[in-house]
C-alpha positions as CSV (number, residue, x, y, z in Angstrom):
1,X,-35.1,-50.6,1.2
2,X,-38.8,-51.5,0.6
3,X,-39.7,-52.0,4.3
4,X,-38.0,-48.9,5.4
5,X,-40.0,-46.9,2.9
6,X,-43.2,-48.6,4.1
7,X,-42.3,-47.8,7.9
8,X,-42.0,-44.1,7.0
9,X,-45.2,-44.1,5.0
10,X,-48.0,-42.3,7.2
11,X,-51.5,-44.0,7.8
12,X,-54.6,-42.0,6.8
13,X,-57.2,-44.2,8.4
14,X,-58.8,-41.2,10.2
15,X,-59.1,-39.3,6.8
16,X,-60.8,-42.5,5.3
17,X,-63.2,-42.8,8.0
18,X,-64.4,-39.1,7.7
19,X,-64.7,-39.5,4.0
20,X,-66.9,-42.5,4.4
21,X,-69.2,-40.9,6.9
22,X,-69.3,-37.8,4.5
23,X,-70.5,-40.3,1.8
24,X,-73.2,-41.9,3.9
25,X,-74.4,-38.3,4.9
26,X,-74.5,-37.1,1.1
27,X,-76.4,-40.1,0.2
28,X,-79.1,-39.7,2.8
29,X,-79.3,-36.1,2.0
30,X,-79.6,-36.7,-1.8
31,X,-82.3,-39.4,-1.0
32,X,-84.3,-36.8,1.2
33,X,-84.0,-34.0,-1.6
34,X,-85.1,-36.5,-4.2
35,X,-88.3,-37.5,-2.4
36,X,-89.1,-33.9,-1.6
37,X,-88.4,-32.4,-5.2
38,X,-89.4,-35.5,-7.3
39,X,-93.1,-35.3,-6.6
40,X,-93.3,-31.6,-7.7
41,X,-94.0,-30.7,-11.3
42,X,-90.7,-29.6,-12.3
43,X,-88.9,-32.2,-10.1
44,X,-87.2,-34.4,-12.7
45,X,-85.7,-31.2,-14.4
46,X,-84.4,-30.0,-11.0
47,X,-82.9,-33.3,-10.4
48,X,-81.1,-33.5,-13.8
49,X,-79.7,-29.9,-13.1
50,X,-78.5,-30.8,-9.5
51,X,-76.7,-34.0,-11.0
52,X,-75.0,-31.9,-13.7
53,X,-73.8,-29.4,-11.0
54,X,-72.5,-32.1,-8.8
55,X,-70.5,-34.0,-11.6
56,X,-69.0,-30.5,-12.4
57,X,-68.2,-29.6,-9.0
58,X,-66.5,-33.0,-8.6
59,X,-64.4,-32.6,-11.8
60,X,-63.3,-29.1,-10.7
61,X,-62.1,-30.5,-7.3
62,X,-60.2,-33.4,-8.8
63,X,-58.4,-31.1,-11.2
64,X,-57.5,-28.6,-8.6
65,X,-56.3,-31.3,-6.2
66,X,-53.8,-32.6,-8.8
67,X,-52.9,-29.1,-9.9
68,X,-51.9,-28.0,-6.3
69,X,-50.8,-31.2,-4.7
70,X,-48.8,-30.8,-1.6
71,X,-47.2,-34.0,-2.0
72,X,-43.3,-33.8,-1.8
73,X,-41.3,-34.1,-5.3
74,X,-39.9,-37.4,-6.4
75,X,-36.4,-37.8,-5.2
76,X,-35.4,-39.6,-8.5
77,X,-34.6,-37.2,-11.3
78,X,-35.7,-33.8,-12.1
79,X,-35.8,-30.6,-9.6
80,X,-38.2,-29.4,-7.3
81,X,-40.9,-27.4,-9.1
82,X,-42.8,-24.3,-8.2
83,X,-42.3,-23.0,-4.7
84,X,-39.7,-25.9,-3.9
85,X,-37.5,-24.3,-6.6
86,X,-37.9,-20.9,-5.3
87,X,-37.2,-22.3,-1.8
88,X,-33.7,-23.8,-3.1
89,X,-32.7,-20.3,-4.5
90,X,-33.5,-18.8,-1.4
91,X,-31.3,-21.1,0.5
92,X,-28.6,-20.4,-1.8
93,X,-29.0,-16.8,-1.5
94,X,-28.9,-17.0,2.3
95,X,-25.8,-19.0,2.1
96,X,-24.4,-16.3,-0.2
97,X,-25.2,-13.6,2.2
98,X,-23.2,-15.3,5.0
99,X,-20.4,-16.8,3.0
100,X,-20.1,-14.0,0.3
101,X,-20.6,-16.3,-2.4
102,X,-22.4,-15.9,-5.8
103,X,-26.1,-15.6,-6.0
104,X,-27.4,-12.7,-4.2
105,X,-30.5,-11.4,-5.7
106,X,-30.5,-13.0,-9.2
107,X,-31.3,-11.4,-12.3
108,X,-33.6,-12.6,-15.2
109,X,-31.4,-14.1,-18.0
110,X,-33.1,-11.8,-20.5
111,X,-32.5,-8.8,-18.7
112,X,-29.5,-6.6,-19.8
113,X,-26.8,-6.5,-17.2
114,X,-23.4,-4.6,-16.3
115,X,-20.3,-5.8,-14.7
116,X,-19.1,-3.5,-11.6
117,X,-16.0,-3.8,-9.4
118,X,-16.8,-2.7,-6.0
119,X,-14.6,-2.1,-3.0
120,X,-16.0,-1.0,0.4
121,X,-14.9,-1.1,4.1
122,X,-17.1,-2.8,6.8
123,X,-16.9,-3.4,10.6
124,X,-15.0,-6.6,11.6
125,X,-18.2,-7.9,13.3
126,X,-20.5,-10.8,12.7
127,X,-23.2,-9.8,10.2
128,X,-21.6,-6.9,8.5
129,X,-21.0,-8.9,5.2
130,X,-24.5,-10.3,5.5
131,X,-25.9,-7.0,5.8
132,X,-24.0,-5.8,2.5
133,X,-25.3,-9.0,0.6
134,X,-28.9,-8.3,1.9
135,X,-28.6,-4.9,0.4
136,X,-27.4,-6.3,-3.0
137,X,-29.9,-8.7,-3.3
138,X,-32.4,-5.9,-2.8
139,X,-31.2,-4.4,-5.8
140,X,-31.1,-7.7,-7.7
141,X,-27.4,-7.9,-8.1
142,X,-25.5,-11.0,-8.3
143,X,-22.1,-11.5,-6.4
144,X,-19.8,-13.2,-8.8
145,X,-16.7,-13.0,-6.8
146,X,-15.4,-11.8,-3.3
147,X,-12.2,-11.1,-1.9
148,X,-11.5,-9.9,1.6
149,X,-8.5,-7.7,2.9
150,X,-8.2,-7.9,6.8
151,X,-7.2,-4.2,8.3
152,X,-6.3,-3.3,11.8
153,X,-9.7,-2.0,12.1
154,X,-12.4,-3.3,9.8
155,X,-12.1,-5.4,6.7
156,X,-11.9,-4.3,3.0
157,X,-14.2,-6.2,0.8
158,X,-13.9,-6.4,-2.9
159,X,-16.7,-7.6,-5.1
160,X,-17.2,-8.3,-8.7
161,X,-21.0,-7.8,-9.2
162,X,-23.4,-8.5,-12.1
163,X,-26.3,-6.0,-11.8
164,X,-29.1,-4.6,-14.0
165,X,-27.9,-2.2,-16.6
166,X,-30.3,0.3,-15.3
167,X,-28.7,0.4,-12.0
168,X,-26.6,3.5,-11.4
169,X,-23.3,3.7,-9.5
170,X,-24.7,6.5,-7.2
171,X,-27.6,4.3,-6.2
172,X,-25.5,1.1,-5.6
173,X,-23.1,3.3,-3.5
174,X,-26.0,4.7,-1.5
175,X,-27.6,1.6,-0.8
176,X,-24.1,-0.1,0.3
177,X,-23.4,3.2,2.7
178,X,-26.8,2.6,4.2
179,X,-26.0,-1.4,4.8
180,X,-22.7,-0.2,6.7
181,X,-20.0,0.2,3.9
182,X,-17.6,3.1,4.1
183,X,-15.2,4.5,1.7
184,X,-17.0,2.8,-1.3
185,X,-15.2,2.7,-4.7
186,X,-17.3,1.4,-7.6
187,X,-15.9,1.3,-11.4
188,X,-17.1,-0.7,-14.5
189,X,-15.5,-4.1,-15.1
190,X,-15.3,-6.4,-18.2
191,X,-15.1,-10.1,-18.9
192,X,-11.4,-10.1,-18.2
193,X,-12.2,-9.7,-14.3
194,X,-14.2,-12.8,-14.3
195,X,-11.0,-14.8,-13.4
196,X,-10.7,-15.5,-9.7
197,X,-7.9,-13.7,-7.8
198,X,-5.8,-17.0,-7.1
199,X,-5.9,-17.9,-10.7
200,X,-4.8,-14.3,-11.7
201,X,-2.0,-14.2,-9.3
202,X,-0.5,-17.5,-10.6
203,X,-0.9,-16.3,-14.2
204,X,0.9,-13.2,-13.4
205,X,3.7,-15.0,-11.6
206,X,4.2,-17.2,-14.8
207,X,4.5,-14.3,-17.0
208,X,6.8,-12.6,-14.6
209,X,8.9,-16.0,-14.4
210,X,9.2,-16.0,-18.1
211,X,10.2,-12.4,-18.9
212,X,11.6,-9.9,-16.8
213,X,10.0,-7.1,-18.6
214,X,6.5,-8.4,-17.5
215,X,7.0,-7.3,-13.7
216,X,5.7,-3.7,-14.2
217,X,2.7,-5.0,-16.3
218,X,2.0,-7.7,-13.8
219,X,1.9,-5.3,-10.9
220,X,-0.5,-3.0,-12.8
221,X,-2.8,-5.9,-13.5
222,X,-2.6,-7.0,-9.8
223,X,-3.3,-3.9,-8.5
224,X,-5.7,-2.4,-10.8
225,X,-5.6,1.2,-12.4
226,X,-2.3,2.7,-11.1
227,X,0.8,4.6,-12.0
228,X,4.1,2.5,-12.0
229,X,7.5,4.1,-12.2
230,X,10.8,2.3,-12.3
231,X,13.2,4.8,-10.7
232,X,17.1,3.8,-11.4
233,X,19.6,4.1,-8.6
234,X,22.0,5.9,-11.2
235,X,21.2,8.4,-13.7
236,X,22.1,8.2,-17.2
237,X,25.4,10.2,-16.5
238,X,26.3,7.6,-13.7
239,X,25.4,9.8,-10.6
240,X,23.5,8.4,-7.9
241,X,19.8,9.4,-7.9
242,X,19.1,8.9,-4.1
243,X,16.2,6.4,-5.1
244,X,16.3,3.4,-2.9
245,X,14.0,1.3,-0.8
246,X,14.6,-1.0,2.3
247,X,14.5,-4.8,1.4
248,X,11.0,-5.2,3.2
249,X,9.9,-2.2,1.0
250,X,7.4,0.6,1.9
251,X,3.8,1.0,2.1
252,X,2.3,4.5,2.6
253,X,-1.5,4.6,2.2
254,X,-1.7,5.2,-1.5
255,X,1.8,4.6,-2.4
256,X,3.9,1.6,-2.5
257,X,7.9,1.8,-2.9
258,X,9.3,-1.7,-3.7
259,X,12.9,-2.3,-4.0
260,X,13.9,-3.0,-7.5
261,X,16.3,-6.2,-7.7
262,X,18.4,-4.5,-10.6
263,X,19.0,-1.4,-8.5
264,X,16.6,1.5,-7.9
265,X,12.8,1.6,-6.8
266,X,9.8,0.5,-8.2
267,X,7.1,3.0,-7.1
268,X,3.6,2.3,-7.3
269,X,0.9,5.2,-7.1
270,X,-3.2,4.9,-6.8
271,X,-4.3,8.2,-5.7
272,X,-7.8,7.4,-5.7
273,X,-7.8,4.3,-3.5
274,X,-5.3,3.2,-0.6
275,X,-3.4,0.1,-0.9
276,X,-4.2,-3.1,1.6
277,X,-1.5,-5.0,3.4
278,X,-2.8,-7.8,1.4
279,X,-2.2,-6.2,-2.0
280,X,1.3,-5.0,-0.6
281,X,2.2,-8.6,0.5
282,X,1.3,-9.9,-3.1
283,X,3.1,-7.3,-5.0
284,X,6.1,-7.8,-2.7
285,X,6.1,-11.5,-3.6
286,X,6.0,-10.7,-7.1
287,X,9.2,-8.6,-6.9
288,X,10.8,-11.2,-4.9
289,X,10.2,-13.8,-7.4
290,X,11.7,-11.6,-10.2
291,X,14.6,-11.0,-7.9
292,X,15.1,-15.0,-7.3
293,X,14.9,-15.8,-11.0
294,X,17.5,-13.0,-12.0
295,X,17.8,-11.4,-15.7
296,X,15.8,-13.3,-18.2
297,X,14.4,-12.5,-21.8
298,X,12.6,-14.8,-24.0
299,X,15.0,-15.9,-26.9
300,X,12.6,-16.5,-29.9
301,X,13.5,-15.1,-33.3
302,X,12.1,-14.6,-36.7
303,X,14.1,-14.7,-39.9
304,X,12.8,-12.2,-42.5
305,X,14.0,-11.5,-46.1
306,X,14.2,-8.1,-47.4
307,X,13.0,-7.1,-51.0
308,X,16.5,-7.0,-52.3
309,X,17.3,-10.7,-50.7
310,X,19.2,-10.1,-47.7
311,X,18.1,-11.9,-44.7
312,X,17.6,-10.3,-41.1
313,X,16.8,-11.6,-37.8
314,X,14.3,-9.9,-35.3
315,X,14.7,-10.8,-31.7
316,X,14.2,-9.5,-28.0
317,X,17.3,-7.6,-26.7
318,X,18.5,-6.8,-23.4
319,X,21.7,-5.7,-21.5
320,X,23.7,-8.5,-23.0
321,X,23.6,-6.5,-26.3
322,X,25.1,-3.3,-24.9
323,X,28.5,-3.6,-26.7
324,X,26.7,-4.3,-30.1
325,X,24.2,-1.5,-29.6
326,X,27.2,0.7,-29.1
327,X,29.2,-0.3,-31.9
328,X,25.9,0.4,-34.0
329,X,26.0,4.1,-32.5
330,X,29.5,4.4,-33.9
331,X,28.2,3.5,-37.3
332,X,25.2,5.9,-37.2
333,X,25.5,9.4,-38.7
334,X,25.3,12.5,-36.5
335,X,21.7,13.3,-38.0
336,X,20.3,9.9,-37.4
337,X,21.4,10.0,-33.8
338,X,20.1,13.5,-33.6
339,X,16.7,12.5,-34.8
340,X,16.7,9.5,-32.3
341,X,17.8,11.2,-29.0
342,X,16.9,14.9,-29.6
343,X,19.9,15.8,-27.4
344,X,23.7,15.9,-27.4
345,X,25.0,13.1,-29.8
346,X,27.9,12.5,-27.4
347,X,25.4,11.3,-24.8
348,X,23.7,8.8,-26.8
349,X,25.7,5.8,-25.4
350,X,24.5,6.6,-22.0
351,X,21.0,5.9,-22.7
352,X,21.6,2.3,-24.0
353,X,21.9,0.8,-20.4
354,X,18.5,2.2,-19.6
355,X,16.8,1.5,-22.9
356,X,18.1,-2.2,-22.9
357,X,16.9,-2.9,-19.5
358,X,13.7,-5.1,-19.2
359,X,12.8,-3.2,-16.2
360,X,11.9,0.0,-18.3
361,X,10.3,-1.8,-21.4
362,X,10.8,-4.3,-24.2
363,X,13.4,-4.0,-27.0
364,X,13.5,-5.6,-30.4
365,X,16.9,-5.8,-32.2
366,X,17.5,-6.6,-35.9
367,X,20.8,-8.3,-36.9
368,X,22.3,-9.4,-40.3
369,X,23.3,-13.0,-41.2
370,X,26.8,-12.0,-39.9
371,X,25.4,-11.0,-36.5
372,X,25.8,-7.4,-36.9
373,X,23.2,-5.4,-34.9
374,X,21.7,-2.7,-37.3
375,X,18.5,-1.5,-35.7
376,X,16.8,-1.2,-32.3
377,X,13.1,-0.8,-31.5
378,X,11.9,0.1,-28.0
379,X,8.5,-0.3,-26.3
380,X,9.0,1.8,-23.1
381,X,6.7,1.9,-19.9
382,X,6.1,5.5,-19.0
383,X,3.9,5.6,-15.9
384,X,0.3,5.2,-17.3
385,X,1.4,5.5,-21.2
386,X,3.8,3.6,-23.5
387,X,6.3,5.0,-25.9
388,X,7.8,3.5,-29.1
389,X,11.2,4.5,-30.2
390,X,13.3,3.2,-33.2
391,X,16.9,3.7,-34.4
392,X,18.1,2.1,-37.8
393,X,21.6,2.3,-39.0
394,X,22.0,4.7,-41.9
395,X,23.2,1.9,-44.4
396,X,19.9,0.0,-43.6
397,X,17.4,2.6,-43.9
398,X,14.7,3.0,-46.6
399,X,14.3,-0.9,-46.5
400,X,11.2,-1.4,-44.4
401,X,12.9,-2.4,-41.5
402,X,11.4,0.6,-39.4
403,X,8.0,-0.2,-40.3
404,X,8.5,-3.9,-39.3
405,X,9.7,-3.0,-36.2
406,X,7.0,-0.5,-35.4
407,X,4.3,-3.1,-36.2
408,X,5.8,-5.6,-33.8
409,X,6.2,-3.2,-31.1
410,X,2.6,-2.1,-31.3
411,X,1.5,-5.9,-31.4
412,X,3.7,-6.2,-28.2
413,X,1.7,-3.1,-26.6
414,X,-1.5,-4.8,-27.4
415,X,-0.4,-8.1,-25.6
416,X,0.6,-5.9,-22.7
417,X,-2.9,-4.5,-22.5
418,X,-2.0,-0.9,-23.6
419,X,-4.7,1.3,-24.9
420,X,-2.3,3.6,-26.9
421,X,1.5,4.1,-27.8
422,X,2.9,7.3,-28.7
423,X,6.0,8.4,-30.5
424,X,8.1,11.6,-30.1
425,X,10.0,12.9,-33.1
426,X,10.5,16.2,-35.1
427,X,8.0,17.5,-37.2
428,X,10.4,17.2,-40.3
429,X,10.9,13.5,-39.8
430,X,8.6,12.3,-42.4
431,X,9.8,8.7,-42.3
432,X,8.7,8.2,-38.8
433,X,5.1,9.9,-39.7
434,X,4.9,7.3,-42.6
435,X,5.6,4.2,-40.4
436,X,3.0,5.3,-37.7
437,X,0.5,5.7,-40.6
438,X,1.3,2.3,-41.7
439,X,-0.1,0.9,-38.5
440,X,-3.6,1.7,-39.9
441,X,-4.8,3.0,-36.5
442,X,-6.3,6.4,-35.5
443,X,-3.7,8.8,-34.7
444,X,-3.4,12.2,-32.7
445,X,-0.8,14.8,-33.6
446,X,0.6,17.3,-31.2
447,X,3.1,19.7,-32.4
448,X,5.1,21.9,-30.0
449,X,8.2,24.0,-31.1
450,X,9.1,21.5,-33.7
451,X,8.6,18.5,-31.5
452,X,5.8,16.2,-32.9
453,X,4.2,13.7,-30.5
454,X,2.2,11.1,-32.4
455,X,-0.3,9.0,-30.6
456,X,-1.7,5.5,-32.1
457,X,-5.0,4.2,-30.0
458,X,-4.5,0.6,-30.0
459,X,-8.1,-0.1,-28.8
460,X,-9.5,1.0,-32.1
461,X,-7.7,-1.7,-34.1
462,X,-5.4,-4.8,-33.4
463,X,-2.0,-4.9,-35.2
464,X,-1.3,-8.4,-36.2
465,X,1.0,-10.2,-34.3
466,X,1.9,-12.7,-37.3
467,X,4.4,-10.3,-39.3
468,X,5.1,-11.2,-42.9
469,X,8.2,-13.4,-43.5
470,X,9.3,-11.0,-46.4
471,X,9.3,-7.3,-46.1
472,X,7.7,-5.7,-49.1
473,X,6.1,-2.5,-50.0
474,X,7.5,1.1,-50.4
475,X,10.7,1.8,-48.7
476,X,10.4,3.9,-45.7
477,X,13.4,5.6,-43.5
478,X,13.5,4.8,-39.9
479,X,15.0,7.4,-38.0
480,X,12.8,7.6,-34.9
481,X,12.0,9.1,-31.7
482,X,13.4,9.7,-28.4
483,X,12.5,8.8,-24.9
484,X,9.7,9.7,-22.6
485,X,7.5,12.5,-22.9
486,X,7.7,14.9,-20.0
């Protein structure tokens, strides 16, 4: 290794010869000046001043040479200082411009920043992506992640950006348009968007595999802000609805129609942004996974003790509980069923098949030690919104069961990423109003012709998922609400 390094070391004999000649010249000039000045009256003083100036000049030259050395940095330990470090960052930014990786621009760590999600369409030509990255670098914007969606003509590029907080969406959109981007869409992002796309898809697939009720939520998180409706093949009265989709499903610009494995159609709408074939393929893969796995619901349960000492079990419910739910209906009074369903009591049983389907939401069941079903709580997906609804058998009301279920449903809604939940009931149903207030969340009230809609904003607080093992506090009735707000 030593001989190899010596062979690469350059020889500086020319520089040494020039410095030696300059030294001899300087000595000769100094001797001539000393002979000329030394014989004058002020000669000695001038010589001393000249010597001091020469020493100062030499010292300054030495300091300057060491401070601005052009020698390459040591390869062992440490990073390139000064200009070398800047060059390294420049190389990283150039690579990012070509490959779309992180590092376009660069923002000082102390500067306040904001996260943006941006999607734009560019020509499918070499240099198109690089032009966008150069424009982002000019705005001092970092590219954190990049996904590409090939189209028949052009490519949709989806970015997660970290930008200076002072940068406005309008300015960013204008610069992207000047760099060749078209149909640009920008919205604020948060820390949850920092997960890369493959990791996010795998996580959503895992959630879907564990719980059939997760499919609509997984689609919403996969596709961003969109509206999802599960349209059954049969109405509650058993009549065909005409809703169907081919096995390969359908993509029409801003609407996807996916074939629901349990029958009917899952409709996904995003009016502000057309879906790409890549997004369509991902969504269809999740639906196919759900179809292959069949019906499934987590089987965890909690055993609680009521104030009077009775034990109850709270668990997830599905269509396997249909017979037990109908038997509970038979034991409920007309008043209780009327408060719950707001319609002909004779039709109550028809709603159960829909309500217990995991495709339309999540259902919690309460059963006694003997296994009898005495209460149901529903968390129902209603497009962009989420509804909560309860039904407690007459003989088990005013024991805190309704409040227990409602708290658990709100916690499930938080886990699902819902911003709010609403309950529809009648204005004289003080029990449901009290149960909603017990959530200790901000509530909004709407009253229309005796119908009361209570909306709880979940983003303002976090209902606890660790419910107490013993139900205590004042007794509250639980004669709850009905289906979706229309």
